[in-house]
N, C-alpha and C positions, 0 to 999 in steps of 0.2 A: 906706517899707517897712512892711509889715503887721506888727503886734505879735504875731500868731499865724501859724503856717504856713498858706499858702493852697494848697489842693489842688483843682484844678478837676474831678477825678474824683469828688469827693464834693459833695453839695449845700452851697451857701454863700449868704449873704445879699448883697444889693446893697452894703450898707455894707462888708462884708468884702472884696468884689471891688474897690471903689473904693480902699480902704485899701491893697490889694495892687498898685495901679497899673493896674487894668483900667478902661478908660474906659466911659462909658455907651454910646457908639457900638459898642464891641467887644462889650458884653453883648448888644446887639441884633443882632449879626452872626451868621454861620454857625458860629462857634466855640463858642457857648454855647446852651443850651436853657433856656427859662423853665419852671419847675415849678409855681410859684405866685407870687402877688404878692410881689415882693421876694426870691424864692428862685430860684437858678439852678444849673446844673451844666454841665460841659463836654459838648459835643455828641457826643463820642466815647464817653461813658459810656452803656452800655445802660440802657434804662428798664425797671426791674424792680420788683416789689412791695417789695423791701427798700429800694431807692433812694427810693421814695415815702415810706416810713416815716421814713427818715433826713431827707428834706426837711421832713417835718412837725415834726421835732424841732429843726431848725436855728434856728428863730425863737424858741425857748423858752430859758429859763435853762439853764446847764450841768448842773444836777442833775435836769432833767426826764428822763423815760424813756418809751419806747414801752410801751404796756400793752394789756390786753384782746386784741382781734382782731389788732392790729398787732404785739404781742409774740409771738403765736402764729405770725405770718408770719415773724418773725425767727428763731424756733426751728425753722421748717419743719414745724409741726404741721398736721394736716389739719382745716381749718375751712372752712365755707361762705363764699362771697364776701361782703364787706361794703363798701359804697360809701364808708364813712367811715374815716378814720385816727384812731387813738386815742393820746393823749398824757396822761401823768399828771404833775402837779407837786405840790410839798409845801406851797405857799402859795397862797391864793386870788388874790392880786394878781399871781401869776406866770402866770396863764392868759392865753393869746393867742387872739384870735378869728380863725377862718378857716372858710369855708363848708364845707369838706370834712374838717374836723378836729373831733373831740370831745375836749375837755380835761377830765380828771377830777382830783379832789383826792385825792392818795394819803395813806393813814394814816401818821403819823409812825413812823419806824423801819422802813419797808418796805425790805427788802434788795434791792439792785440789782446786777446783773452787767453786764459788757460782752460781748456776743456779736456776732460779725461787725461789730465796730466800733460797735455800737449798744447803748445802755443799755436793759436790760429787767429785770423782776422775776424771781424764781425761777420755774421752770416750774410748780411746784405753785400758786404765787400766780396765775399766768396762768389755770389751771383754775378757781380761785375767782372771778377777775374775769369769766371767760367765762360763769359761771353767771347773770350778769345779762343775757346776750344769747342764749344757746343753749338749746335744749330738751334733755331728758335724754339721748336717744340720741346726739346730737352731742357732748355733754359726755363720754360714755363713750368715744366714738371718740377724743377728745383724750386722755383718761386712759390708754387702752390704748396710744396712741402714745408718751406720755411714759414709760410703763413699758418699752415695747419699745426705746426709745433707751437704757435703762439708767440713767436719772436717779433713779428711785425704784422701790420695790417697791409693790404694791397697798396693803399695810399702811401704808407710809410716807405715801401719798397720803391714806388715811383719817385718819391721825393729824394730818396737816397741816390738812385741812379741818375736822376736829373742834375743833382749837385756834384756828381763825381767828375773828376778830370781825367779818369782812366781812358786810354785810347779806344777801348771797346765799350765805353759807357753808353754810347748810343744804341748799340745792339742790346745791351742789358735793359735799357729803358724801354725799348720796343717789347721785350719779353715781359717786363714788369707791368706794362699796361694790359697784358692779357691775364695776369695773375688774379685769382679769385679766392675768396675765403670759403671754408667748409668743404673743400674738395677732399674726398676720402682716400683716393689712390692715384698713383701715376697713370694708370690706364684710363681712369675717368678724365684726367687732364688730356691725354692723347685723343680720346674720343671727342671731347669738347673742341679741341683745336682742329680736328679734322672737319667738323661741321663749320666752324668759324672761318677757316681758311678757304673753304669752298664757297663762301658767300652766303651761307644760311644764317638766319637770325640766331644770335647767341642764346642758347637755352639758359634757363634759370638753374642755379646750382643748389642741390640739396633742399628741394622744396619739402616742407612738412605739412601734412594735412591732418588736422585735429578734429576730434568729435566735440560735441556740445559741452563736455566736461573739461576740455582742454588737453585731453590725452592724444598723443601722436598715434594716428591710425595707419598712415602711409608716409613713406619717405622715398623720394625719387632722386637719383643721382643727377639727372639732367631732365628738364621738362619745359614744356610750352603750356603753362596752365590755362591760357586763354582758350585753347582748343582741346585741352585735356589729353595731351600727348606726352609720354615719357620715353626717354631714350636711356637705356641702362646697359652698363658693361657687366657681363657675367663671366668671371674667370674660373668658375668651378670646372674641373676637368676629371672628376671622379664621382662615383655614386655617393649620394648624400645619405645621411642617417634617416631612419623613419621619422624621427622628431623634426628634422629639418624639412623633410618632404611634406609633413603635415603643416608646418608653418608656411611653406610655399603655397600650399593649397588654400589655406585661410587668407593669405595675402591676395591670391588670385581672385578669390570670391569678393574680397573687399574692393579690389580694383574694378571688377565687373559691376559691382553694385553702384559704384560711383561713375561708371561709364568712361573710364580712362582707356586709352589705347597705348600699349607698351611695345616698343621696338627694342628687342634684346640683341646686343652686339657682343660677339666673342672676339678673342685675339685674332682669329682668322679674318674677321671683318675689319680689322684695323691694319694688320700687317700684310695680309695676302690679297684681300678683296676690298680695299677701301672705297673704290668707286661704286661697287654694289651696295655697300652700306649707305653711301650718300643718296643713291637712288631710292633705297628703301625708306630712309627718313624723309626725304623730300616728297615722295609719293604719299606717305601717310599725312604729312602736313598739308598737302594740297587737298587730299580727300576730306580732311577735317576743316578746310576753309580758312587756313591761316593766311593772312595777307602778307605779301612781301617775299614769298618763296620765289627765288630767281628761276627763269626759264632755262638758264644754262649755269653751270657751276663756274665759279672763279677758278682759274688754273693754278693759283698759288699752292693749293693743297698737294699737287703732284710732286713738288720738290721735297716735301717732308714725309709723304706717304706713297712711296713708289709702288708698293704692292708686289705680290708674287714672290716675297721672300719667305724664308722659313719661319713659321710661327711656333716651332717647337722650343722647349727650354723655358727657363724663367724669364718673365718680363718685368720691367720696372716702369 
C-alpha cells in the first residue's frame, strides 16, 4: 500500500507509482503517459499547461512552488509563451535538475497559496518575479489582468512592489505605476501603453456615459472626454451576426448623436503599424483642440512596439 494517496489523474513519480502497486510494465503501457524522466500521469488526463506545471513540481520537496511564468499560468494570467517551467524552493540543496525546468531559490518567508491544487506565490509576487523575464508592456498587461480579477487595486500593486526586496522589484514597480483598473483586455493595455510611451496624454479607461435615468448608453475603452475622442481596439476578424451588426449601428447612431469621434485600432495598428496609429490619434486630438499634444512623439515607444512584425495568430 502507498503511504500517500495515489491519484493517476495528477502527475506522480515512478517511485510513488511502484509504492502504490503499479508495475513498471503498466507504467509503460497505454494506461499512463510519461511527462518527464520519472514523472507520469494517467493517459485519460488531458495534457494542459497546468498539468505540465504540476509535473515539474512533483519531483521537488513538498514546500516547493510554481513561480514566475509557471505561476502566471496557474493563475490564468496573460503571459507570452515560455519553453521553460519555473519552480522555486527555499533551500539550495532542494533544487532538482531537469532540462525543461528552471529552479529558483525563493526568499525566506515567501507567502505561498494553493490554487487549482498547485502551490504558487501571491499574484503580486508573481508580477515581481516576472519582472526578471518580461519587458515593461507585458508586465503592465499582467498587472492590469491581476487588477481586473479583483485581487488587488493599482495602489495595492504599487505598494507591494515598492516594499519588495526582490532584485527586479524596481522594474515591477515601474510597471505597477502604469496599471489601471477596469481594463477589459490585454490588447487595450497595449494600445494604452503605445499612446503613453509616445508621450500622448494618458486616456481615461472604460468611460461610461449614462442617460438621465442612469442607464449606461456608451462605454469607451480609452477616451479623452474633454474633447469627445475615443480610441478603441477592435479585435474582430470575422463577419459578425446580424444582431451584432444591428447593435453596432445603434451604437454608431448614439455616438454620432453625442458628437464623439472614434479612432478604431486593430492588431495591425499595434503590431505592424504603431507609428501610423500614433499619427492618427494625435491628429484627431489636435483637430479636436486637446491641449498638450506633443509636436513630436517620445521615442520610448519604439523599443516596445517595433512594428512590421506578423499580426497573424492569437494575441494576448
